[in-house]
PQR file with spaces between the fields and no chain letter, atoms N, CA, C, O and H, PARSE charges and radii, in Angstrom:
ATOM       1  N    MET     1     -42.568   54.932  145.705 -0.4000 1.5000
ATOM       2  CA   MET     1     -41.399   54.741  146.535 -0.0000 2.0000
ATOM       3  C    MET     1     -40.225   54.338  145.646  0.5500 1.7000
ATOM       4  O    MET     1     -40.360   53.458  144.796 -0.5500 1.4000
ATOM       5  N    ILE     2     -39.077   54.980  145.843 -0.4000 1.5000
ATOM       6  CA   ILE     2     -37.878   54.690  145.061 -0.0000 2.0000
ATOM       7  C    ILE     2     -36.921   53.886  145.927  0.5500 1.7000
ATOM       8  O    ILE     2     -36.605   54.269  147.053 -0.5500 1.4000
ATOM       9  H    ILE     2     -38.967   55.695  146.533  0.4000 1.0000
ATOM      10  N    VAL     3     -36.470   52.770  145.384 -0.4000 1.5000
ATOM      11  CA   VAL     3     -35.510   51.920  146.096 -0.0000 2.0000
ATOM      12  C    VAL     3     -34.190   51.991  145.347  0.5500 1.7000
ATOM      13  O    VAL     3     -34.135   51.694  144.153 -0.5500 1.4000
ATOM      14  H    VAL     3     -36.727   52.458  144.469  0.4000 1.0000
ATOM      15  N    LEU     4     -33.124   52.384  146.042 -0.4000 1.5000
ATOM      16  CA   LEU     4     -31.800   52.464  145.431 -0.0000 2.0000
ATOM      17  C    LEU     4     -31.047   51.174  145.696  0.5500 1.7000
ATOM      18  O    LEU     4     -30.852   50.775  146.844 -0.5500 1.4000
ATOM      19  H    LEU     4     -33.169   52.625  147.012  0.4000 1.0000
ATOM      20  N    LEU     5     -30.634   50.537  144.632 -0.4000 1.5000
ATOM      21  CA   LEU     5     -29.862   49.311  144.763 -0.0000 2.0000
ATOM      22  C    LEU     5     -28.417   49.646  145.096  0.5500 1.7000
ATOM      23  O    LEU     5     -27.943   50.716  144.714 -0.5500 1.4000
ATOM      24  H    LEU     5     -30.793   50.861  143.700  0.4000 1.0000
ATOM      25  N    PRO     6     -27.698   48.772  145.793 -0.5600 1.5000
ATOM      26  CA   PRO     6     -26.286   49.028  146.107  0.2800 2.0000
ATOM      27  C    PRO     6     -25.437   49.297  144.873  0.5500 1.7000
ATOM      28  O    PRO     6     -24.524   50.121  144.917 -0.5500 1.4000
ATOM      29  N    SER     7     -25.730   48.606  143.767 -0.4000 1.5000
ATOM      30  CA   SER     7     -24.950   48.833  142.549 -0.0000 2.0000
ATOM      31  C    SER     7     -25.157   50.248  142.020  0.5500 1.7000
ATOM      32  O    SER     7     -24.233   50.842  141.464 -0.5500 1.4000
ATOM      33  H    SER     7     -26.472   47.937  143.731  0.4000 1.0000
ATOM      34  N    PHE     8     -26.358   50.792  142.188 -0.4000 1.5000
ATOM      35  CA   PHE     8     -26.621   52.161  141.750 -0.0000 2.0000
ATOM      36  C    PHE     8     -25.827   53.146  142.605  0.5500 1.7000
ATOM      37  O    PHE     8     -25.316   54.137  142.085 -0.5500 1.4000
ATOM      38  H    PHE     8     -27.109   50.309  142.640  0.4000 1.0000
ATOM      39  N    LEU     9     -25.718   52.891  143.889 -0.4000 1.5000
ATOM      40  CA   LEU     9     -24.974   53.776  144.777 -0.0000 2.0000
ATOM      41  C    LEU     9     -23.495   53.782  144.425  0.5500 1.7000
ATOM      42  O    LEU     9     -22.832   54.810  144.557 -0.5500 1.4000
ATOM      43  H    LEU     9     -26.134   52.085  144.312  0.4000 1.0000
ATOM      44  N    CYS    10     -22.973   52.649  143.979 -0.4000 1.5000
ATOM      45  CA   CYS    10     -21.570   52.570  143.594 -0.0000 2.0000
ATOM      46  C    CYS    10     -21.295   53.369  142.325  0.5500 1.7000
ATOM      47  O    CYS    10     -20.197   53.897  142.156 -0.5500 1.4000
ATOM      48  H    CYS    10     -23.512   51.813  143.872  0.4000 1.0000
ATOM      49  N    LEU    11     -22.268   53.462  141.443 -0.4000 1.5000
ATOM      50  CA   LEU    11     -22.071   54.186  140.198 -0.0000 2.0000
ATOM      51  C    LEU    11     -21.782   55.664  140.437  0.5500 1.7000
ATOM      52  O    LEU    11     -21.080   56.290  139.642 -0.5500 1.4000
ATOM      53  H    LEU    11     -23.161   53.032  141.581  0.4000 1.0000
ATOM      54  N    SER    12     -22.306   56.224  141.509 -0.4000 1.5000
ATOM      55  CA   SER    12     -22.083   57.642  141.761 -0.0000 2.0000
ATOM      56  C    SER    12     -20.630   57.934  142.128  0.5500 1.7000
ATOM      57  O    SER    12     -20.182   59.071  141.983 -0.5500 1.4000
ATOM      58  H    SER    12     -22.875   55.715  142.155  0.4000 1.0000
ATOM      59  N    ASN    13     -19.884   56.929  142.600 -0.4000 1.5000
ATOM      60  CA   ASN    13     -18.481   57.111  142.976 -0.0000 2.0000
ATOM      61  C    ASN    13     -17.519   56.750  141.858  0.5500 1.7000
ATOM      62  O    ASN    13     -16.311   56.935  142.006 -0.5500 1.4000
ATOM      63  H    ASN    13     -20.249   56.005  142.718  0.4000 1.0000
ATOM      64  N    MET    14     -18.025   56.240  140.745 -0.4000 1.5000
ATOM      65  CA   MET    14     -17.163   55.811  139.655 -0.0000 2.0000
ATOM      66  C    MET    14     -16.712   57.011  138.834  0.5500 1.7000
ATOM      67  O    MET    14     -17.443   57.987  138.666 -0.5500 1.4000
ATOM      68  H    MET    14     -19.006   56.090  140.625  0.4000 1.0000
ATOM      69  N    ILE    15     -15.484   56.911  138.328 -0.4000 1.5000
ATOM      70  CA   ILE    15     -14.931   57.936  137.453 -0.0000 2.0000
ATOM      71  C    ILE    15     -14.691   57.293  136.097  0.5500 1.7000
ATOM      72  O    ILE    15     -14.096   56.219  136.011 -0.5500 1.4000
ATOM      73  H    ILE    15     -14.890   56.118  138.464  0.4000 1.0000
ATOM      74  N    ASN    16     -15.141   57.930  135.066 -0.4000 1.5000
ATOM      75  CA   ASN    16     -14.976   57.421  133.720 -0.0000 2.0000
ATOM      76  C    ASN    16     -13.513   57.567  133.300  0.5500 1.7000
ATOM      77  O    ASN    16     -13.010   58.688  133.243 -0.5500 1.4000
ATOM      78  H    ASN    16     -15.624   58.802  135.136  0.4000 1.0000
ATOM      79  N    PRO    17     -12.809   56.453  133.000 -0.5600 1.5000
ATOM      80  CA   PRO    17     -11.393   56.569  132.618  0.2800 2.0000
ATOM      81  C    PRO    17     -11.202   57.273  131.283  0.5500 1.7000
ATOM      82  O    PRO    17     -10.128   57.808  131.011 -0.5500 1.4000
ATOM      83  N    ILE    18     -12.232   57.278  130.455 -0.4000 1.5000
ATOM      84  CA   ILE    18     -12.132   57.926  129.154 -0.0000 2.0000
ATOM      85  C    ILE    18     -12.124   59.446  129.302  0.5500 1.7000
ATOM      86  O    ILE    18     -11.696   60.147  128.385 -0.5500 1.4000
ATOM      87  H    ILE    18     -13.105   56.843  130.677  0.4000 1.0000
ATOM      88  N    SER    19     -12.579   59.958  130.417 -0.4000 1.5000
ATOM      89  CA   SER    19     -12.620   61.405  130.600 -0.0000 2.0000
ATOM      90  C    SER    19     -11.221   62.026  130.640  0.5500 1.7000
ATOM      91  O    SER    19     -11.074   63.229  130.424 -0.5500 1.4000
ATOM      92  H    SER    19     -12.926   59.388  131.162  0.4000 1.0000
ATOM      93  N    TYR    20     -10.201   61.221  130.911 -0.4000 1.5000
ATOM      94  CA   TYR    20      -8.822   61.720  130.957 -0.0000 2.0000
ATOM      95  C    TYR    20      -8.150   61.699  129.590  0.5500 1.7000
ATOM      96  O    TYR    20      -7.044   62.219  129.435 -0.5500 1.4000
ATOM      97  H    TYR    20     -10.320   60.244  131.086  0.4000 1.0000
ATOM      98  N    VAL    21      -8.798   61.111  128.608 -0.4000 1.5000
ATOM      99  CA   VAL    21      -8.210   60.962  127.276 -0.0000 2.0000
ATOM     100  C    VAL    21      -8.324   62.272  126.504  0.5500 1.7000
ATOM     101  O    VAL    21      -9.407   62.840  126.372 -0.5500 1.4000
ATOM     102  H    VAL    21      -9.696   60.689  128.734  0.4000 1.0000
ATOM     103  N    LYS    22      -7.189   62.736  125.999 -0.4000 1.5000
ATOM     104  CA   LYS    22      -7.149   63.977  125.225 -0.0000 2.0000
ATOM     105  C    LYS    22      -7.114   63.709  123.720  0.5500 1.7000
ATOM     106  O    LYS    22      -7.591   64.522  122.928 -0.5500 1.4000
ATOM     107  H    LYS    22      -6.309   62.274  126.107  0.4000 1.0000
ATOM     108  N    ASN    23      -6.543   62.558  123.328 -0.4000 1.5000
ATOM     109  CA   ASN    23      -6.383   62.258  121.914 -0.0000 2.0000
ATOM     110  C    ASN    23      -6.157   60.750  121.762  0.5500 1.7000
ATOM     111  O    ASN    23      -5.811   60.075  122.732 -0.5500 1.4000
ATOM     112  H    ASN    23      -6.156   61.898  123.971  0.4000 1.0000
ATOM     113  N    THR    24      -6.349   60.226  120.559 -0.4000 1.5000
ATOM     114  CA   THR    24      -6.084   58.817  120.289 -0.0000 2.0000
ATOM     115  C    THR    24      -5.297   58.685  118.997  0.5500 1.7000
ATOM     116  O    THR    24      -5.335   59.559  118.131 -0.5500 1.4000
ATOM     117  H    THR    24      -6.629   60.774  119.771  0.4000 1.0000
ATOM     118  N    ARG    25      -4.580   57.566  118.886 -0.4000 1.5000
ATOM     119  CA   ARG    25      -3.871   57.259  117.642 -0.0000 2.0000
ATOM     120  C    ARG    25      -3.634   55.755  117.583  0.5500 1.7000
ATOM     121  O    ARG    25      -3.660   55.063  118.601 -0.5500 1.4000
ATOM     122  H    ARG    25      -4.549   56.855  119.590  0.4000 1.0000
ATOM     123  N    THR    26      -3.406   55.274  116.389 -0.4000 1.5000
ATOM     124  CA   THR    26      -3.056   53.874  116.192 -0.0000 2.0000
ATOM     125  C    THR    26      -1.692   53.839  115.544  0.5500 1.7000
ATOM     126  O    THR    26      -1.465   54.482  114.519 -0.5500 1.4000
ATOM     127  H    THR    26      -3.386   55.836  115.562  0.4000 1.0000
ATOM     128  N    SER    27      -0.785   53.089  116.140 -0.4000 1.5000
ATOM     129  CA   SER    27       0.555   52.967  115.576 -0.0000 2.0000
ATOM     130  C    SER    27       0.928   51.498  115.476  0.5500 1.7000
ATOM     131  O    SER    27       0.360   50.650  116.165 -0.5500 1.4000
ATOM     132  H    SER    27      -0.970   52.567  116.972  0.4000 1.0000
ATOM     133  N    TYR    28       1.885   51.209  114.614 -0.4000 1.5000
ATOM     134  CA   TYR    28       2.321   49.832  114.426 -0.0000 2.0000
ATOM     135  C    TYR    28       3.545   49.586  115.286  0.5500 1.7000
ATOM     136  O    TYR    28       4.512   50.346  115.243 -0.5500 1.4000
ATOM     137  H    TYR    28       2.346   51.897  114.054  0.4000 1.0000
ATOM     138  N    SER    29       3.495   48.508  116.072 -0.4000 1.5000
ATOM     139  CA   SER    29       4.624   48.113  116.910 -0.0000 2.0000
ATOM     140  C    SER    29       5.401   47.006  116.211  0.5500 1.7000
ATOM     141  O    SER    29       4.866   45.925  115.967 -0.5500 1.4000
ATOM     142  H    SER    29       2.710   47.890  116.106  0.4000 1.0000
ATOM     143  N    LYS    30       6.676   47.278  115.887 -0.4000 1.5000
ATOM     144  CA   LYS    30       7.501   46.241  115.269 -0.0000 2.0000
ATOM     145  C    LYS    30       7.768   45.118  116.268  0.5500 1.7000
ATOM     146  O    LYS    30       7.860   43.952  115.885 -0.5500 1.4000
ATOM     147  H    LYS    30       7.111   48.156  116.085  0.4000 1.0000
ATOM     148  N    PHE    31       7.892   45.469  117.540 -0.4000 1.5000
ATOM     149  CA   PHE    31       8.161   44.476  118.577 -0.0000 2.0000
ATOM     150  C    PHE    31       6.987   43.506  118.719  0.5500 1.7000
ATOM     151  O    PHE    31       7.182   42.292  118.770 -0.5500 1.4000
ATOM     152  H    PHE    31       7.817   46.416  117.851  0.4000 1.0000
ATOM     153  N    LEU    32       5.765   44.048  118.783 -0.4000 1.5000
ATOM     154  CA   LEU    32       4.576   43.213  118.933 -0.0000 2.0000
ATOM     155  C    LEU    32       4.051   42.680  117.600  0.5500 1.7000
ATOM     156  O    LEU    32       3.237   41.757  117.561 -0.5500 1.4000
ATOM     157  H    LEU    32       5.607   45.034  118.742  0.4000 1.0000
ATOM     158  N    GLU    33       4.532   43.277  116.511 -0.4000 1.5000
ATOM     159  CA   GLU    33       4.106   42.936  115.157 -0.0000 2.0000
ATOM     160  C    GLU    33       2.596   43.067  114.976  0.5500 1.7000
ATOM     161  O    GLU    33       1.946   42.204  114.386 -0.5500 1.4000
ATOM     162  H    GLU    33       5.193   44.027  116.542  0.4000 1.0000
ATOM     163  N    LYS    34       2.057   44.165  115.498 -0.4000 1.5000
ATOM     164  CA   LYS    34       0.624   44.449  115.335 -0.0000 2.0000
ATOM     165  C    LYS    34       0.374   45.937  115.585  0.5500 1.7000
ATOM     166  O    LYS    34       1.234   46.642  116.114 -0.5500 1.4000
ATOM     167  H    LYS    34       2.585   44.865  115.978  0.4000 1.0000
ATOM     168  N    SER    35      -0.800   46.395  115.202 -0.4000 1.5000
ATOM     169  CA   SER    35      -1.199   47.776  115.460 -0.0000 2.0000
ATOM     170  C    SER    35      -1.630   47.911  116.914  0.5500 1.7000
ATOM     171  O    SER    35      -2.279   47.024  117.468 -0.5500 1.4000
ATOM     172  H    SER    35      -1.498   45.823  114.773  0.4000 1.0000
ATOM     173  N    VAL    36      -1.263   49.027  117.520 -0.4000 1.5000
ATOM     174  CA   VAL    36      -1.574   49.275  118.920 -0.0000 2.0000
ATOM     175  C    VAL    36      -2.338   50.592  119.020  0.5500 1.7000
ATOM     176  O    VAL    36      -1.893   51.616  118.501 -0.5500 1.4000
ATOM     177  H    VAL    36      -0.736   49.748  117.071  0.4000 1.0000
ATOM     178  N    LYS    37      -3.484   50.561  119.688 -0.4000 1.5000
ATOM     179  CA   LYS    37      -4.254   51.782  119.917 -0.0000 2.0000
ATOM     180  C    LYS    37      -3.681   52.476  121.149  0.5500 1.7000
ATOM     181  O    LYS    37      -3.576   51.871  122.216 -0.5500 1.4000
ATOM     182  H    LYS    37      -3.846   49.730  120.110  0.4000 1.0000
ATOM     183  N    GLU    38      -3.313   53.748  120.997 -0.4000 1.5000
ATOM     184  CA   GLU    38      -2.748   54.527  122.099 -0.0000 2.0000
ATOM     185  C    GLU    38      -3.651   55.710  122.400  0.5500 1.7000
ATOM     186  O    GLU    38      -4.332   56.230  121.516 -0.5500 1.4000
ATOM     187  H    GLU    38      -3.399   54.239  120.131  0.4000 1.0000
ATOM     188  N    VAL    39      -3.647   56.125  123.649 -0.4000 1.5000
ATOM     189  CA   VAL    39      -4.419   57.289  124.071 -0.0000 2.0000
ATOM     190  C    VAL    39      -3.497   58.270  124.767  0.5500 1.7000
ATOM     191  O    VAL    39      -2.575   57.878  125.483 -0.5500 1.4000
ATOM     192  H    VAL    39      -3.093   55.703  124.367  0.4000 1.0000
ATOM     193  N    GLN    40      -3.754   59.532  124.550 -0.4000 1.5000
ATOM     194  CA   GLN    40      -3.001   60.575  125.233 -0.0000 2.0000
ATOM     195  C    GLN    40      -3.819   60.968  126.452  0.5500 1.7000
ATOM     196  O    GLN    40      -4.958   61.419  126.327 -0.5500 1.4000
ATOM     197  H    GLN    40      -4.503   59.850  123.968  0.4000 1.0000
ATOM     198  N    VAL    41      -3.230   60.795  127.639 -0.4000 1.5000
ATOM     199  CA   VAL    41      -3.960   61.044  128.876 -0.0000 2.0000
ATOM     200  C    VAL    41      -3.289   62.150  129.680  0.5500 1.7000
ATOM     201  O    VAL    41      -2.080   62.367  129.604 -0.5500 1.4000
ATOM     202  H    VAL    41      -2.305   60.429  127.740  0.4000 1.0000
ATOM     203  N    GLN    42      -4.117   62.835  130.447 -0.4000 1.5000
ATOM     204  CA   GLN    42      -3.637   63.858  131.370 -0.0000 2.0000
ATOM     205  C    GLN    42      -4.555   63.803  132.589  0.5500 1.7000
ATOM     206  O    GLN    42      -5.740   64.120  132.491 -0.5500 1.4000
ATOM     207  H    GLN    42      -5.099   62.658  130.508  0.4000 1.0000
ATOM     208  N    PHE    43      -4.006   63.397  133.743 -0.4000 1.5000
ATOM     209  CA   PHE    43      -4.802   63.210  134.941 -0.0000 2.0000
ATOM     210  C    PHE    43      -4.862   64.459  135.817  0.5500 1.7000
ATOM     211  O    PHE    43      -5.825   64.654  136.557 -0.5500 1.4000
ATOM     212  H    PHE    43      -3.043   63.139  133.823  0.4000 1.0000
ATOM     213  N    ASP    44      -3.837   65.300  135.734 -0.4000 1.5000
ATOM     214  CA   ASP    44      -3.790   66.506  136.565 -0.0000 2.0000
ATOM     215  C    ASP    44      -3.163   67.632  135.757  0.5500 1.7000
ATOM     216  O    ASP    44      -3.564   67.856  134.615 -0.5500 1.4000
ATOM     217  H    ASP    44      -3.054   65.142  135.132  0.4000 1.0000
ATOM     218  N    ASP    45      -2.202   68.338  136.310 -0.4000 1.5000
ATOM     219  CA   ASP    45      -1.548   69.443  135.608 -0.0000 2.0000
ATOM     220  C    ASP    45      -0.249   69.034  134.927  0.5500 1.7000
ATOM     221  O    ASP    45       0.477   69.893  134.428 -0.5500 1.4000
ATOM     222  H    ASP    45      -1.877   68.155  137.237  0.4000 1.0000
ATOM     223  N    GLU    46       0.060   67.727  134.897 -0.4000 1.5000
ATOM     224  CA   GLU    46       1.295   67.253  134.279 -0.0000 2.0000
ATOM     225  C    GLU    46       1.176   67.294  132.764  0.5500 1.7000
ATOM     226  O    GLU    46       0.088   67.500  132.227 -0.5500 1.4000
ATOM     227  H    GLU    46      -0.530   67.029  135.302  0.4000 1.0000
ATOM     228  N    ASN    47       2.286   67.098  132.082 -0.4000 1.5000
ATOM     229  CA   ASN    47       2.260   67.030  130.622 -0.0000 2.0000
ATOM     230  C    ASN    47       1.516   65.770  130.184  0.5500 1.7000
ATOM     231  O    ASN    47       1.658   64.727  130.823 -0.5500 1.4000
ATOM     232  H    ASN    47       3.170   66.930  132.519  0.4000 1.0000
ATOM     233  N    PRO    48       0.730   65.841  129.115 -0.5600 1.5000
ATOM     234  CA   PRO    48       0.030   64.652  128.625  0.2800 2.0000
ATOM     235  C    PRO    48       1.026   63.580  128.181  0.5500 1.7000
ATOM     236  O    PRO    48       2.121   63.894  127.716 -0.5500 1.4000
ATOM     237  N    ALA    49       0.637   62.319  128.329 -0.4000 1.5000
ATOM     238  CA   ALA    49       1.497   61.201  127.943 -0.0000 2.0000
ATOM     239  C    ALA    49       0.708   60.199  127.115  0.5500 1.7000
ATOM     240  O    ALA    49      -0.492   60.017  127.318 -0.5500 1.4000
ATOM     241  H    ALA    49      -0.253   62.063  128.708  0.4000 1.0000
ATOM     242  N    TRP    50       1.394   59.550  126.179 -0.4000 1.5000
ATOM     243  CA   TRP    50       0.784   58.506  125.352 -0.0000 2.0000
ATOM     244  C    TRP    50       0.970   57.171  126.051  0.5500 1.7000
ATOM     245  O    TRP    50       2.090   56.807  126.409 -0.5500 1.4000
ATOM     246  H    TRP    50       2.370   59.697  126.014  0.4000 1.0000
ATOM     247  N    ILE    51      -0.127   56.435  126.249 -0.4000 1.5000
ATOM     248  CA   ILE    51      -0.070   55.093  126.823 -0.0000 2.0000
ATOM     249  C    ILE    51      -0.979   54.186  126.000  0.5500 1.7000
ATOM     250  O    ILE    51      -1.915   54.669  125.361 -0.5500 1.4000
ATOM     251  H    ILE    51      -1.037   56.731  125.959  0.4000 1.0000
ATOM     252  N    PRO    52      -0.717   52.875  126.005 -0.5600 1.5000
ATOM     253  CA   PRO    52      -1.629   51.970  125.302  0.2800 2.0000
ATOM     254  C    PRO    52      -3.024   52.013  125.920  0.5500 1.7000
ATOM     255  O    PRO    52      -3.174   52.139  127.135 -0.5500 1.4000
ATOM     256  N    TYR    53      -4.029   51.909  125.076 -0.4000 1.5000
ATOM     257  CA   TYR    53      -5.415   51.916  125.538 -0.0000 2.0000
ATOM     258  C    TYR    53      -5.655   50.778  126.523  0.5500 1.7000
ATOM     259  O    TYR    53      -6.360   50.958  127.516 -0.5500 1.4000
ATOM     260  H    TYR    53      -3.907   51.807  124.089  0.4000 1.0000
ATOM     261  N    ASP    54      -5.079   49.612  126.258 -0.4000 1.5000
ATOM     262  CA   ASP    54      -5.233   48.467  127.155 -0.0000 2.0000
ATOM     263  C    ASP    54      -4.695   48.771  128.551  0.5500 1.7000
ATOM     264  O    ASP    54      -5.240   48.288  129.543 -0.5500 1.4000
ATOM     265  H    ASP    54      -4.506   49.466  125.452  0.4000 1.0000
ATOM     266  N    THR    55      -3.627   49.569  128.634 -0.4000 1.5000
ATOM     267  CA   THR    55      -3.070   49.947  129.929 -0.0000 2.0000
ATOM     268  C    THR    55      -4.040   50.843  130.684  0.5500 1.7000
ATOM     269  O    THR    55      -4.202   50.689  131.895 -0.5500 1.4000
ATOM     270  H    THR    55      -3.184   49.961  127.828  0.4000 1.0000
ATOM     271  N    LEU    56      -4.677   51.763  130.003 -0.4000 1.5000
ATOM     272  CA   LEU    56      -5.656   52.636  130.646 -0.0000 2.0000
ATOM     273  C    LEU    56      -6.808   51.815  131.222  0.5500 1.7000
ATOM     274  O    LEU    56      -7.253   52.065  132.342 -0.5500 1.4000
ATOM     275  H    LEU    56      -4.546   51.888  129.020  0.4000 1.0000
ATOM     276  N    ILE    57      -7.283   50.848  130.465 -0.4000 1.5000
ATOM     277  CA   ILE    57      -8.376   49.995  130.936 -0.0000 2.0000
ATOM     278  C    ILE    57      -7.916   49.153  132.127  0.5500 1.7000
ATOM     279  O    ILE    57      -8.680   48.959  133.072 -0.5500 1.4000
ATOM     280  H    ILE    57      -6.921   50.645  129.555  0.4000 1.0000
ATOM     281  N    ALA    58      -6.677   48.650  132.095 -0.4000 1.5000
ATOM     282  CA   ALA    58      -6.153   47.857  133.205 -0.0000 2.0000
ATOM     283  C    ALA    58      -6.023   48.704  134.473  0.5500 1.7000
ATOM     284  O    ALA    58      -6.305   48.221  135.569 -0.5500 1.4000
ATOM     285  H    ALA    58      -6.056   48.808  131.327  0.4000 1.0000
ATOM     286  N    ILE    59      -5.599   49.957  134.334 -0.4000 1.5000
ATOM     287  CA   ILE    59      -5.512   50.861  135.485 -0.0000 2.0000
ATOM     288  C    ILE    59      -6.897   51.074  136.079  0.5500 1.7000
ATOM     289  O    ILE    59      -7.066   51.049  137.298 -0.5500 1.4000
ATOM     290  H    ILE    59      -5.370   50.349  133.443  0.4000 1.0000
ATOM     291  N    ASP    60      -7.881   51.284  135.219 -0.4000 1.5000
ATOM     292  CA   ASP    60      -9.250   51.480  135.687 -0.0000 2.0000
ATOM     293  C    ASP    60      -9.753   50.251  136.432  0.5500 1.7000
ATOM     294  O    ASP    60     -10.383   50.385  137.482 -0.5500 1.4000
ATOM     295  H    ASP    60      -7.743   51.305  134.229  0.4000 1.0000
ATOM     296  N    ARG    61      -9.486   49.058  135.911 -0.4000 1.5000
ATOM     297  CA   ARG    61      -9.919   47.836  136.583 -0.0000 2.0000
ATOM     298  C    ARG    61      -9.253   47.686  137.950  0.5500 1.7000
ATOM     299  O    ARG    61      -9.894   47.277  138.919 -0.5500 1.4000
ATOM     300  H    ARG    61      -8.974   48.950  135.059  0.4000 1.0000
ATOM     301  N    MET    62      -7.961   48.019  138.022 -0.4000 1.5000
ATOM     302  CA   MET    62      -7.254   47.924  139.302 -0.0000 2.0000
ATOM     303  C    MET    62      -7.862   48.836  140.341  0.5500 1.7000
ATOM     304  O    MET    62      -8.079   48.428  141.481 -0.5500 1.4000
ATOM     305  H    MET    62      -7.440   48.351  137.235  0.4000 1.0000
ATOM     306  N    ILE    63      -8.138   50.068  139.956 -0.4000 1.5000
ATOM     307  CA   ILE    63      -8.712   51.033  140.893 -0.0000 2.0000
ATOM     308  C    ILE    63     -10.136   50.646  141.263  0.5500 1.7000
ATOM     309  O    ILE    63     -10.522   50.747  142.427 -0.5500 1.4000
ATOM     310  H    ILE    63      -7.962   50.399  139.030  0.4000 1.0000
ATOM     311  N    THR    64     -10.917   50.207  140.287 -0.4000 1.5000
ATOM     312  CA   THR    64     -12.295   49.827  140.521 -0.0000 2.0000
ATOM     313  C    THR    64     -12.389   48.622  141.470  0.5500 1.7000
ATOM     314  O    THR    64     -13.288   48.557  142.309 -0.5500 1.4000
ATOM     315  H    THR    64     -10.604   50.125  139.341  0.4000 1.0000
ATOM     316  N    ASN    65     -11.467   47.682  141.332 -0.4000 1.5000
ATOM     317  CA   ASN    65     -11.484   46.476  142.164 -0.0000 2.0000
ATOM     318  C    ASN    65     -10.773   46.668  143.494  0.5500 1.7000
ATOM     319  O    ASN    65     -10.674   45.722  144.275 -0.5500 1.4000
ATOM     320  H    ASN    65     -10.737   47.734  140.651  0.4000 1.0000
ATOM     321  N    GLY    66     -10.272   47.877  143.773 -0.4000 1.5000
ATOM     322  CA   GLY    66      -9.633   48.165  145.045 -0.0000 2.0000
ATOM     323  C    GLY    66      -8.254   47.586  145.213  0.5500 1.7000
ATOM     324  O    GLY    66      -7.831   47.312  146.337 -0.5500 1.4000
ATOM     325  H    GLY    66     -10.352   48.646  143.139  0.4000 1.0000
ATOM     326  N    LYS    67      -7.535   47.390  144.109 -0.4000 1.5000
ATOM     327  CA   LYS    67      -6.172   46.838  144.178 -0.0000 2.0000
ATOM     328  C    LYS    67      -5.141   47.947  144.058  0.5500 1.7000
ATOM     329  O    LYS    67      -4.094   47.741  143.444 -0.5500 1.4000
ATOM     330  H    LYS    67      -7.878   47.612  143.196  0.4000 1.0000
ATOM     331  N    GLU    68      -5.398   49.081  144.607 -0.4000 1.5000
ATOM     332  CA   GLU    68      -4.517   50.243  144.462 -0.0000 2.0000
ATOM     333  C    GLU    68      -3.156   49.994  145.030  0.5500 1.7000
ATOM     334  O    GLU    68      -2.298   50.876  144.986 -0.5500 1.4000
ATOM     335  H    GLU    68      -6.248   49.249  145.105  0.4000 1.0000
């Protein structure tokens, strides 16, 4: 007998935020005075855009936690 836990059922609805990443780069920010990891993302048919990796993770957390 197979028992499906609620957490397992939630995994089937999750979308991997890394799947939207087309490219990565590291650049130095003079304003922040540190290196920043950036990812090039494309969610639909729009032009790809460079955003900080931390921003992508924050967007994923917001959507995952239902704070849309």
